C-alpha positions as CSV (number, residue, x, y, z in Angstrom):
1,M,8.1,0.1,-73.5
2,K,8.8,0.9,-76.7
3,N,7.1,4.8,-76.7
4,V,10.1,5.2,-73.9
5,V,12.8,4.4,-76.0
6,E,11.7,6.3,-79.1
7,E,11.4,9.0,-77.4
8,A,15.1,8.8,-76.6
9,N,16.0,8.4,-79.9
10,Y,17.0,5.0,-80.0
11,I,16.4,3.0,-83.1
12,L,15.2,-0.8,-83.8
13,D,17.5,-3.2,-85.3
14,P,15.2,-5.2,-87.2
15,A,17.4,-8.0,-87.9
16,S,17.7,-8.5,-83.9
17,G,14.7,-6.9,-82.7
18,V,16.9,-4.7,-80.3
19,W,16.7,-1.1,-79.7
20,M,19.9,0.8,-79.6
21,S,21.9,4.2,-80.8
22,P,23.4,3.8,-84.5
23,I,26.8,4.8,-83.1
24,Y,26.8,2.3,-80.1
25,E,29.9,-0.3,-79.9
26,G,28.9,-2.0,-76.6
27,I,30.8,-2.9,-73.5
28,T,33.5,-5.6,-73.1
29,Y,31.8,-8.0,-70.8
30,S,31.4,-11.5,-72.0
31,D,31.0,-15.1,-70.9
32,G,33.3,-15.4,-74.1
33,D,32.3,-16.5,-77.8
34,E,31.9,-20.1,-78.0
35,V,29.6,-19.8,-74.5
36,E,27.4,-17.2,-75.8
37,T,27.4,-18.2,-79.5
38,R,26.1,-21.9,-77.9
39,I,23.4,-20.3,-75.8
40,G,22.6,-17.8,-78.8
41,S,22.1,-20.9,-81.1
42,I,20.1,-23.1,-78.4
43,I,17.5,-20.3,-77.7
44,A,17.2,-19.3,-81.5
45,N,16.3,-23.0,-82.5
46,A,14.3,-24.0,-79.4
47,S,10.4,-24.1,-79.8
48,D,9.9,-23.6,-76.7
49,V,11.5,-20.6,-74.4
50,S,9.6,-20.4,-71.3
51,V,10.8,-20.3,-68.0
52,F,9.7,-23.9,-67.6
53,S,10.9,-25.4,-70.9
54,T,12.0,-28.9,-70.9
55,E,13.5,-28.1,-74.2
56,L,16.1,-25.7,-72.9
57,R,16.6,-28.1,-69.8
58,E,18.5,-30.7,-71.9
59,F,20.8,-28.3,-72.7
60,C,21.8,-27.8,-69.2
61,V,25.0,-29.6,-69.3
62,D,27.6,-27.0,-67.6
63,W,27.5,-23.7,-65.8
64,P,27.2,-21.3,-68.3
65,S,24.1,-23.3,-70.0
66,L,22.7,-24.1,-66.7
67,Y,22.8,-20.6,-65.5
68,H,21.5,-18.7,-68.8
69,L,18.6,-21.7,-69.2
70,S,17.5,-23.6,-65.7
71,S,14.1,-22.3,-64.7
72,T,15.8,-21.8,-61.0
73,R,17.3,-18.3,-62.1
74,A,13.7,-17.1,-62.0
75,N,13.4,-18.1,-58.2
76,V,15.3,-14.8,-57.1
77,L,12.3,-12.7,-57.7
78,R,9.1,-15.2,-57.1
79,P,9.1,-13.7,-53.6
80,F,8.3,-10.4,-54.6
81,E,5.6,-11.0,-56.9
82,P,3.2,-9.1,-54.6
83,I,5.0,-6.0,-55.6
84,L,5.8,-6.8,-59.1
85,N,4.0,-4.6,-61.3
86,G,3.5,-2.0,-63.6
87,D,6.7,-0.9,-65.6
88,V,9.9,-2.9,-64.5
89,L,13.3,-1.7,-65.6
90,E,15.7,-4.6,-65.7
91,I,19.3,-3.4,-65.9
92,G,21.5,-6.0,-66.8
93,A,19.2,-8.5,-68.8
94,G,22.3,-10.8,-70.0
95,C,20.9,-13.8,-71.8
96,G,17.3,-13.0,-70.8
97,A,16.4,-15.6,-67.9
98,I,15.3,-12.8,-65.8
99,T,13.8,-10.9,-68.5
100,R,11.6,-13.9,-69.5
101,Y,10.3,-14.5,-66.0
102,L,8.9,-10.7,-66.2
103,G,7.7,-11.2,-69.0
104,E,5.9,-13.7,-68.3
105,R,4.3,-11.9,-65.6
106,G,2.7,-9.6,-67.9
107,L,4.7,-6.6,-66.8
108,N,5.8,-3.8,-69.2
109,V,9.4,-4.5,-69.1
110,L,12.5,-2.6,-70.2
111,A,15.3,-4.8,-70.3
112,L,18.4,-2.9,-71.0
113,E,21.6,-4.8,-71.5
114,G,25.2,-3.7,-72.6
115,S,26.4,-6.0,-74.4
116,P,24.9,-6.1,-78.2
117,R,25.4,-9.8,-78.4
118,R,23.4,-10.7,-75.1
119,A,20.6,-8.3,-75.6
120,A,20.1,-10.0,-79.2
121,I,19.9,-13.2,-77.0
122,A,17.4,-12.0,-74.4
123,R,15.1,-10.6,-77.0
124,S,15.3,-14.2,-78.8
125,R,14.4,-15.5,-75.4
126,T,11.5,-13.1,-75.2
127,R,10.4,-13.1,-79.0
128,D,6.7,-13.7,-78.6
129,L,6.7,-11.3,-75.3
130,E,5.2,-7.7,-76.8
131,S,5.2,-6.5,-73.2
132,V,9.3,-6.9,-73.7
133,T,11.7,-4.5,-75.0
134,V,15.5,-4.9,-74.9
135,L,17.8,-2.0,-75.3
136,A,21.5,-2.2,-75.7
137,E,23.0,0.5,-74.0
138,K,25.5,1.3,-71.2
139,F,23.6,2.2,-67.9
140,D,25.4,5.3,-67.6
141,Q,24.5,6.3,-71.1
142,F,21.3,5.5,-71.0
143,Q,18.9,8.5,-71.7
144,C,15.4,8.2,-70.2
145,A,12.8,10.4,-68.8
146,H,10.6,7.9,-67.9
147,Q,10.1,6.5,-63.8
148,F,9.3,2.9,-63.1
149,D,7.4,1.4,-60.6
150,V,10.5,-1.7,-60.1
151,I,13.7,-1.5,-61.3
152,T,16.1,-5.0,-60.6
153,L,19.9,-5.0,-60.3
154,I,20.2,-9.0,-60.3
155,G,24.5,-9.5,-60.2
156,V,25.0,-5.8,-61.5
157,L,25.8,-3.7,-58.8
158,E,29.3,-5.5,-58.3
159,Y,30.2,-4.3,-61.5
160,A,29.6,-0.4,-61.0
161,S,33.5,-0.3,-61.1
162,L,34.1,-1.3,-64.4
163,F,31.0,1.0,-66.2
164,T,30.2,3.9,-64.0
165,A,32.5,7.0,-63.7
166,G,33.2,9.0,-60.3
167,D,35.2,8.2,-57.0
168,N,32.1,6.3,-55.8
169,P,31.0,4.1,-58.8
170,H,28.8,2.1,-56.9
171,L,26.9,5.0,-55.2
172,A,26.6,6.8,-58.4
173,M,24.9,4.0,-60.0
174,L,22.7,3.9,-57.1
175,D,22.0,7.2,-57.0
176,R,21.1,7.1,-60.7
177,V,18.9,4.3,-60.1
178,R,16.9,6.3,-57.5
179,S,16.0,9.1,-59.9
180,L,14.1,6.9,-62.5
181,L,11.9,5.0,-59.4
182,K,8.8,6.3,-59.0
183,P,8.1,7.7,-55.3
184,D,6.6,4.4,-54.1
185,G,9.1,2.5,-56.9
186,K,10.9,-0.4,-55.5
187,L,14.9,-1.5,-56.1
188,I,15.4,-5.1,-56.2
189,V,19.5,-6.1,-55.8
190,A,20.8,-9.2,-55.7
191,I,24.3,-9.4,-54.7
192,E,27.2,-11.8,-53.3
193,N,28.1,-11.4,-50.2
194,Q,31.6,-10.2,-49.2
195,L,31.3,-12.6,-45.9
196,G,29.4,-15.5,-47.2
197,L,29.7,-18.4,-45.1
198,K,31.0,-20.5,-47.9
199,Y,33.8,-18.3,-48.9
200,F,35.2,-18.6,-45.3
201,A,35.2,-22.0,-46.1
202,G,37.2,-21.7,-48.5
203,A,34.8,-20.9,-51.9
204,P,36.8,-18.6,-54.7
205,E,35.4,-15.4,-54.8
206,D,32.8,-15.6,-57.7
207,H,34.1,-12.9,-60.0
208,H,38.0,-13.2,-59.4
209,S,38.3,-17.0,-58.7
210,L,40.6,-16.7,-55.9
211,P,39.8,-18.1,-52.2
212,M,39.8,-15.6,-49.8
213,Y,39.7,-12.4,-52.5
214,G,36.8,-10.9,-51.0
215,V,36.7,-11.9,-47.5
216,E,40.3,-10.3,-47.1
217,G,39.1,-6.6,-49.3
218,R,41.5,-7.2,-51.6
219,Y,39.5,-5.6,-54.4
220,R,41.4,-2.8,-56.1
221,G,40.3,-0.2,-58.6
222,K,38.4,-1.1,-61.6
223,E,37.0,-4.6,-60.9
224,A,33.8,-6.6,-59.4
225,E,33.3,-6.0,-55.8
226,T,30.9,-7.0,-53.5
227,F,29.8,-6.4,-49.7
228,G,28.7,-6.9,-46.2
229,H,25.2,-6.6,-45.2
230,Q,26.0,-3.6,-43.5
231,V,28.2,-1.6,-45.9
232,L,25.2,-2.3,-48.8
233,L,22.3,-0.7,-46.7
234,G,24.8,1.9,-46.0
235,L,25.5,2.0,-49.9
236,L,21.4,2.1,-50.4
237,A,20.8,4.7,-47.8
238,S,23.6,6.8,-48.8
239,A,21.7,6.9,-52.0
240,G,18.4,8.1,-50.9
241,L,16.9,4.4,-50.5
242,P,17.0,4.2,-46.8
243,Y,14.0,1.8,-46.3
244,C,14.9,-1.9,-46.9
245,E,14.1,-5.6,-46.4
246,T,16.8,-8.1,-46.8
247,L,16.3,-12.1,-47.6
248,A,18.6,-14.7,-47.7
249,P,18.6,-17.1,-50.9
250,F,20.0,-20.3,-50.4
251,P,22.4,-21.6,-51.5
252,D,23.0,-18.2,-53.2
253,Y,21.1,-15.8,-55.8
254,K,22.1,-17.5,-58.9
255,M,20.3,-20.7,-58.4
256,P,18.0,-20.2,-55.3
257,I,15.8,-23.2,-54.1
258,S,14.7,-21.7,-50.7
259,V,14.6,-17.7,-49.5
260,I,14.6,-16.9,-45.8
261,T,13.1,-13.8,-44.4
262,E,14.6,-11.4,-42.1
263,E,11.4,-12.8,-39.6
264,G,11.8,-16.4,-40.5
265,A,16.0,-15.8,-39.7
266,S,15.0,-14.8,-36.6
267,A,12.1,-17.0,-35.5
268,S,12.7,-19.5,-32.5
269,D,9.9,-21.7,-33.5
270,F,11.1,-22.0,-37.0
271,D,14.1,-24.3,-37.9
272,A,15.6,-21.6,-40.8
273,A,19.2,-23.6,-40.5
274,A,17.4,-26.6,-42.0
275,L,17.0,-24.8,-45.2
276,A,20.4,-23.1,-45.3
277,W,22.3,-26.4,-44.7
278,Q,20.3,-28.5,-47.0
279,S,21.1,-26.4,-49.8
280,V,24.9,-26.8,-49.5
281,G,24.9,-29.5,-51.9
282,K,22.6,-27.8,-54.3
283,D,25.4,-25.2,-55.1
284,P,26.8,-26.0,-58.3
285,Q,29.9,-23.6,-57.9
286,L,30.5,-25.1,-54.6
287,P,34.5,-26.8,-55.0
288,D,34.5,-30.0,-54.1
289,T,36.4,-29.5,-50.8
290,T,35.8,-27.0,-48.1
291,S,37.8,-26.2,-45.0
292,F,34.6,-26.9,-42.7
293,S,31.4,-28.8,-42.9
294,L,28.8,-26.0,-44.2
295,E,25.9,-28.3,-43.3
296,L,27.1,-28.4,-39.6
297,A,28.2,-24.8,-39.4
298,W,24.6,-23.1,-40.4
299,P,22.4,-24.1,-37.3
300,V,25.8,-23.0,-35.2
301,V,25.3,-19.7,-37.7
302,T,21.6,-19.5,-36.9
303,R,21.4,-19.9,-33.3
304,N,23.7,-16.6,-32.8
305,A,21.2,-14.7,-35.1
306,L,24.0,-14.4,-38.1
307,T,21.6,-16.0,-40.8
308,I,21.2,-12.5,-42.8
309,E,24.8,-11.3,-41.7
310,L,26.7,-14.6,-43.6
311,A,24.1,-15.9,-46.1
312,N,26.1,-16.6,-49.4
313,S,24.5,-13.8,-51.0
314,F,21.5,-10.9,-50.4
315,L,18.2,-9.9,-51.8
316,V,17.3,-6.6,-50.9
317,V,14.3,-4.9,-51.4
318,A,15.1,-0.9,-51.0
319,S,12.8,1.9,-51.2
320,K,12.1,6.1,-50.8
321,Q,9.7,5.4,-48.5
322,A,8.5,3.3,-45.9
323,G,6.3,0.3,-46.5
324,K,6.7,-3.8,-46.5
325,S,7.7,-5.3,-49.2
326,I,7.1,-9.0,-47.8
327,E,3.8,-9.7,-46.1
328,K,4.3,-9.7,-41.9
329,G,4.4,-13.5,-40.8
330,C,6.1,-14.8,-44.1
331,L,8.8,-16.8,-42.8
332,A,10.7,-18.4,-45.7
333,F,10.2,-19.8,-49.4
334,H,11.3,-23.2,-50.7
335,Y,11.1,-24.0,-54.8
336,S,11.3,-27.2,-56.2
337,T,11.8,-25.8,-60.0
338,D,13.9,-28.5,-61.9
339,R,11.1,-30.4,-62.5
340,A,8.5,-31.1,-65.6
341,P,6.4,-27.8,-65.0
342,A,3.1,-29.7,-63.8
343,Y,5.0,-31.1,-61.0
344,C,6.8,-27.7,-60.1
345,K,5.6,-26.4,-56.6
346,E,6.2,-23.8,-54.4
347,T,6.3,-23.9,-50.6
348,I,5.6,-20.8,-48.1
349,F,6.3,-20.9,-44.5
350,S,3.9,-18.5,-42.9
351,R,2.3,-17.9,-39.8
352,D,-1.9,-17.8,-39.9
353,R,-4.3,-16.1,-37.4
354,R,-3.4,-18.3,-34.4
355,G,0.3,-17.7,-35.1
356,A,1.0,-21.1,-36.0
357,I,3.4,-21.7,-38.9
358,A,1.7,-23.2,-41.9
359,L,3.1,-24.6,-45.4
360,A,0.8,-24.0,-48.3
361,C,2.0,-25.5,-51.7
362,H,1.4,-25.0,-55.0
363,L,2.3,-24.4,-58.5
364,P,4.6,-21.5,-59.1
365,S,3.2,-18.8,-61.7
366,G,4.2,-19.8,-65.0
367,S,4.0,-23.4,-64.8
368,N,1.7,-25.5,-66.4
369,G,-0.8,-27.8,-64.2
370,Q,-2.6,-29.5,-66.8
371,A,0.0,-32.3,-67.9
372,A,-0.5,-35.9,-66.7
373,L,-0.1,-36.5,-63.4
374,E,0.8,-39.9,-63.8
375,R,2.8,-41.9,-66.4
376,G,3.1,-45.8,-66.0
377,K,2.8,-47.5,-62.2
378,L,4.0,-43.6,-61.1
379,S,1.8,-40.7,-60.2
380,Y,2.6,-37.3,-58.7
381,R,0.4,-36.1,-55.6
382,R,0.8,-32.3,-54.7
383,P,1.2,-32.3,-50.8
384,E,-2.0,-30.5,-49.0
385,P,-1.7,-27.5,-47.1
386,S,-0.5,-28.5,-43.3
387,L,1.3,-27.4,-39.9
388,Y,4.8,-27.1,-39.6
389,V,6.8,-29.7,-37.7
390,L,9.4,-28.0,-35.8
391,G,12.1,-30.5,-35.6
392,V,15.7,-31.8,-37.0
393,P,15.2,-33.9,-40.5
394,L,16.7,-37.6,-39.6
395,S,19.3,-36.7,-42.5
396,Y,21.3,-33.9,-40.3
397,R,21.8,-37.3,-37.8
398,F,23.7,-38.6,-40.8
399,V,25.8,-35.5,-42.0
400,K,26.7,-35.2,-38.0
401,I,28.4,-39.1,-38.2
402,V,30.0,-38.6,-41.5
403,A,31.4,-35.2,-40.6
404,S,33.0,-36.4,-37.3
405,P,36.5,-37.6,-38.3
406,G,36.9,-41.1,-37.0
407,W,33.5,-42.0,-38.2
408,S,32.8,-45.5,-38.9
409,I,30.5,-48.2,-40.9
410,Q,29.2,-49.6,-38.1
411,Q,28.0,-46.1,-37.2
412,C,26.4,-45.7,-40.3
413,T,24.7,-49.2,-40.0
414,E,23.1,-48.2,-36.8
415,Y,22.1,-44.9,-38.2
416,F,20.3,-46.5,-41.0
417,A,19.0,-49.4,-38.7
418,N,17.2,-46.6,-37.0
419,Y,15.4,-45.4,-40.3
420,L,14.1,-48.8,-40.9
421,D,13.0,-48.8,-37.3
422,I,11.6,-45.7,-38.1
423,L,9.7,-46.6,-41.3
424,L,8.1,-49.2,-39.4
425,T,6.8,-47.8,-36.5
426,S,5.3,-45.4,-39.1
427,L,4.0,-48.4,-40.9
428,R,2.7,-49.7,-37.9
429,S,0.5,-46.5,-37.1
430,E,-1.0,-46.1,-40.7
431,G,-2.4,-50.1,-40.2
432,S,0.0,-51.8,-42.0
433,A,0.5,-55.7,-41.3
434,L,4.0,-55.8,-41.2
435,T,5.7,-56.9,-38.6
436,T,9.3,-56.8,-39.5
437,L,11.5,-55.3,-42.3
438,G,13.5,-56.9,-44.6
439,Q,15.1,-58.3,-47.7
440,G,11.7,-58.8,-50.0
441,S,9.5,-56.7,-48.1
442,V,7.1,-53.9,-50.1
443,L,6.0,-50.9,-49.1
444,P,2.8,-49.0,-49.7
445,G,3.2,-46.7,-52.5
446,D,3.2,-43.5,-51.2
447,Y,6.5,-44.5,-49.1
448,L,8.3,-43.9,-52.7
449,D,10.1,-40.5,-51.0
450,A,10.2,-41.9,-48.0
451,T,13.8,-41.0,-47.4
452,P,15.6,-39.7,-44.5
453,A,15.4,-36.1,-45.7
454,N,11.7,-36.4,-45.5
455,I,11.4,-37.4,-41.7
456,I,11.3,-34.9,-39.1
457,I,12.3,-35.6,-35.5
458,D,10.3,-33.3,-33.4
459,R,11.5,-32.2,-30.0
460,S,10.0,-35.2,-28.2
461,G,11.8,-37.8,-30.2
462,V,8.4,-38.6,-32.2
463,A,9.3,-38.9,-35.9
464,S,7.1,-37.7,-38.7
465,L,6.8,-38.3,-42.9
466,V,6.6,-35.1,-44.9
467,D,6.5,-34.2,-48.3
468,R,5.0,-37.7,-50.0
469,E,4.9,-36.7,-53.4
470,W,5.6,-39.7,-55.6
471,Y,3.7,-43.0,-55.7
472,S,4.1,-46.2,-57.0
473,S,0.9,-48.2,-58.0
474,E,3.3,-51.4,-57.7
475,G,4.5,-50.5,-54.3
476,V,8.3,-50.2,-53.1
477,P,10.6,-52.7,-52.9
478,L,12.3,-51.9,-49.3
479,D,15.9,-52.7,-51.0
480,Y,15.4,-49.9,-53.2
481,L,14.4,-47.4,-51.3
482,L,17.2,-48.4,-48.6
483,F,19.7,-47.9,-51.6
484,R,18.0,-44.8,-52.7
485,S,18.0,-43.1,-49.5
486,I,22.0,-44.0,-49.1
487,M,22.2,-42.2,-52.4
488,S,20.0,-39.4,-51.6
489,L,22.6,-39.0,-48.5
490,L,25.6,-39.0,-50.4
491,G,24.6,-36.5,-52.8
492,S,23.4,-34.2,-50.0
493,V,26.8,-33.8,-47.8
494,S,29.4,-31.9,-49.0
495,R,32.2,-33.0,-47.0
496,F,33.0,-36.4,-45.4
497,A,35.8,-36.4,-42.8
498,A,38.3,-38.9,-42.7
499,P,37.1,-42.1,-41.8
500,A,38.4,-44.4,-39.1
501,D,41.5,-46.7,-40.9
502,G,40.0,-49.4,-42.9
503,E,36.5,-48.0,-43.8
504,P,35.3,-48.1,-47.5
505,T,35.5,-44.7,-49.1
506,S,34.1,-45.0,-52.7
507,R,30.2,-44.5,-52.8
508,G,29.8,-48.2,-54.1
509,G,31.8,-49.7,-50.9
510,F,29.9,-47.9,-48.7
511,T,26.8,-48.5,-50.3
512,L,27.2,-52.0,-50.4
513,A,28.8,-52.4,-46.9
514,I,25.8,-50.6,-45.4
515,M,23.4,-52.9,-47.2
516,G,25.3,-56.1,-46.6
517,R,25.5,-55.5,-42.8
518,L,21.4,-54.3,-42.2
519,G,21.3,-58.2,-44.1
520,F,20.0,-56.8,-47.8
521,S,22.3,-58.5,-50.6
522,A,22.8,-56.4,-53.7
523,D,24.7,-57.8,-56.7
524,D,25.2,-56.4,-60.3
525,K,21.6,-57.4,-61.3
526,D,20.0,-55.9,-58.1
527,I,21.8,-52.8,-58.5
528,A,20.5,-52.5,-62.6
529,A,17.1,-52.8,-60.8
530,F,17.4,-50.3,-58.4
531,L,18.9,-47.8,-61.2
532,E,16.3,-48.5,-63.5
533,L,13.5,-47.7,-61.2
534,E,15.3,-44.7,-60.2
535,S,15.7,-43.5,-63.9
536,D,11.9,-44.0,-64.5
537,L,11.3,-41.5,-61.5
538,G,13.5,-39.1,-62.9
539,A,12.8,-39.3,-66.2
540,F,8.7,-39.0,-65.1
541,S,9.7,-36.2,-62.2
542,S,11.7,-34.0,-65.0
543,G,9.4,-34.3,-68.0
544,S,12.6,-35.7,-69.7
545,A,12.6,-38.9,-71.8
546,S,16.0,-39.8,-71.4
547,R,17.2,-41.9,-68.5
548,R,19.4,-39.9,-65.8
549,F,20.4,-42.7,-63.4
550,L,22.2,-45.3,-65.7
551,T,25.5,-45.1,-63.6
552,W,25.8,-45.1,-59.8
553,S,29.3,-44.4,-59.9
554,P,30.7,-46.9,-57.4
555,E,34.1,-46.3,-57.8
556,Q,33.8,-42.4,-57.1
557,S,35.3,-41.4,-53.5
558,L,32.9,-40.1,-51.2
559,P,32.4,-36.2,-51.4
560,G,35.6,-34.6,-49.8
561,L,37.5,-37.9,-49.2
562,D,40.0,-37.4,-52.0
563,A,41.1,-34.2,-50.2
564,S,41.1,-35.5,-47.2
565,N,43.4,-38.3,-48.6
566,A,45.8,-35.5,-49.9
567,V,46.1,-33.6,-46.7
568,T,46.6,-36.8,-44.5
569,S,49.1,-38.0,-47.7
570,L,50.5,-33.9,-47.2
571,E,50.6,-34.7,-43.1
572,A,52.5,-38.0,-43.6
573,R,55.2,-36.0,-46.1
574,L,55.6,-33.4,-43.6
575,A,56.3,-36.1,-40.6
576,A,58.7,-37.5,-42.9
577,T,60.4,-34.1,-43.6
578,L,60.7,-33.1,-40.3
579,E,62.0,-36.9,-38.9
580,A,64.7,-36.1,-41.8
581,K,65.1,-32.7,-40.7
582,E,66.2,-33.8,-37.0
583,A,68.1,-36.5,-38.5
584,A,70.4,-34.0,-40.7
585,E,70.5,-31.8,-37.7
586,K,71.8,-34.7,-35.6
587,W,74.6,-35.5,-38.5
588,A,75.3,-31.7,-38.6
589,Y,76.2,-31.5,-35.1
590,S,77.9,-34.1,-34.7
591,R,80.1,-33.6,-38.0
592,L,80.6,-29.8,-36.0
593,A,82.1,-31.6,-33.2
594,E,84.3,-33.5,-35.5
595,V,85.2,-30.1,-37.2
596,E,86.1,-28.4,-33.7
597,L,88.0,-31.0,-32.6
598,L,89.6,-31.3,-35.7
599,R,90.6,-27.4,-35.2
600,A,91.7,-27.9,-31.6
601,E,94.2,-30.7,-33.3
602,R,95.2,-28.2,-36.2
603,K,96.0,-25.0,-33.4
604,Q,98.1,-27.9,-31.5
605,L,99.9,-28.7,-34.5
606,E,100.6,-25.2,-35.5
607,A,102.0,-24.8,-31.6
608,S,103.9,-27.4,-31.6
609,L,105.0,-26.5,-35.3
610,G,106.0,-23.3,-34.6
611,H,107.8,-23.7,-31.7
612,R,110.5,-26.6,-33.9
613,L,110.3,-23.7,-36.5
614,M,111.7,-21.2,-33.9
615,R,114.4,-23.8,-32.9
616,V,115.6,-24.3,-36.8
617,L,115.8,-20.4,-37.0
618,R,117.9,-19.9,-33.8
619,Y,120.2,-22.6,-34.9
620,C,120.6,-21.1,-38.9
621,T,121.9,-17.8,-36.6
622,G,124.4,-19.1,-34.8
623,R,122.7,-18.7,-31.5
624,R,122.0,-22.2,-30.4
625,R,122.5,-25.7,-31.9
626,P,119.0,-27.7,-31.7
627,N,119.4,-30.5,-29.5
628,A,119.6,-34.4,-31.4
């Protein structure tokens, strides 16, 4: 795309590798000096700046670094790979996470970024990709006569009021975008949903950090603004882009692990809600507590055909001409891209020729499948294509228990006892000689990932183990698998309701109580052994040399219970306040009665004194003598 910027008289800055106007000063948008300086330094000093760089993954230590460096960012465009071709204009390239993905796809990319510093970071991230050109320029001042096959607005449209003039800056931006599209070109928009479900649950609006800011429509003047689905489609239609397909990325477009199509959201034989609710705990921006359980709400939303309308974000592909961008029969995409490149996985749910739903698992583009698929006793096996099993993950039953006020350890113990029964039934069906399960039992190596999330209960109540990717040549100790399952479930629930009185509310207390009631003793030495096994698996799957599970935070409260306790405490204080108020009112009324009595006595005394005073006055004037 160098010819495009040259024809528009932009000049290459040899120091940064960025094209710009000699008098361009940039925009004020920034993540902050410290953040951008740090991100720029990390990228400049990295030897591997690819999408799946394990080197960059090591620096994902907070939200800004995760947002700019994580391989999960690129998942926002993966569903559109069939239409990603030719010349691409990326408006708002930021620090180059999406730019890198587009460049690795071999596309001719012109990455437009208003901040010169961020543009320089994007160029550094794509320094080895000749097909990528980075331009520092405001979009409304962008000089270009070229038309593009694809234009992206990833987290950009909401900022139109800040950088585009006019009474309707969002429409003005889209009008300009349309003029830059080829007749059959595609615009891809990613934006938060003003009416996303998590915002109703109390998550702060992303751009203003205030709960309900978007839901209540508090947007004013020149500030970032998001839209609901129908308003967004109306804007696109008004801009001459009436042909739209909307996908729902979960937990949102910034770090998507699942993407549901319109067809998938409405399919009666596909559980779109399962992808939605299982993503809740994967949202790094979700607050510590929410006003209701998002996990329980998503199935209700889906049953009422509102999955797209209440999705936390939208992915919209819009065009001037009619035509499908998502293949008919495609229901959803699921990504596991926070792993070592050889173990990354894209799962596509789509209908086959007979109408049955099939799962196809393969390496996502850009990942490297040549690395060793085993290390020591651990190995990885990519799942084979299979038919979709319609049912409810066993993990959802756990969510329903602990999201209900007054839950007990006994209920949870019964749940895990049922889980062990399912494991035993599965083992027997596979020819195992095990007749019982308990302390000391060792399961086959492919049961390493046989956690409740990977057990589907179909409509007839039959359980199926799915997604068995990880294998241990030494077998799987059952007590470790139980510990691993409990830890996995605790990490996947965003909000525990307040339990019955006296029940443990810490991670350690909960875990040890469950294990103890099921007959599994676990002292400090056992826990250390479990953490060692979990650490080995984490290092193997992530491709990291470091160990990531050295602590299990046993003293930490179960998710949401700090807030629940705070609410309980607040309710207690309110009750005490009401009691004190009632006592004060009773005292006040009693004092008021005393005051009224005193007033009556005073009036009587004043009347008596007045009568006597009159007698004295008469005496003094000689009218009559007072009585003795």
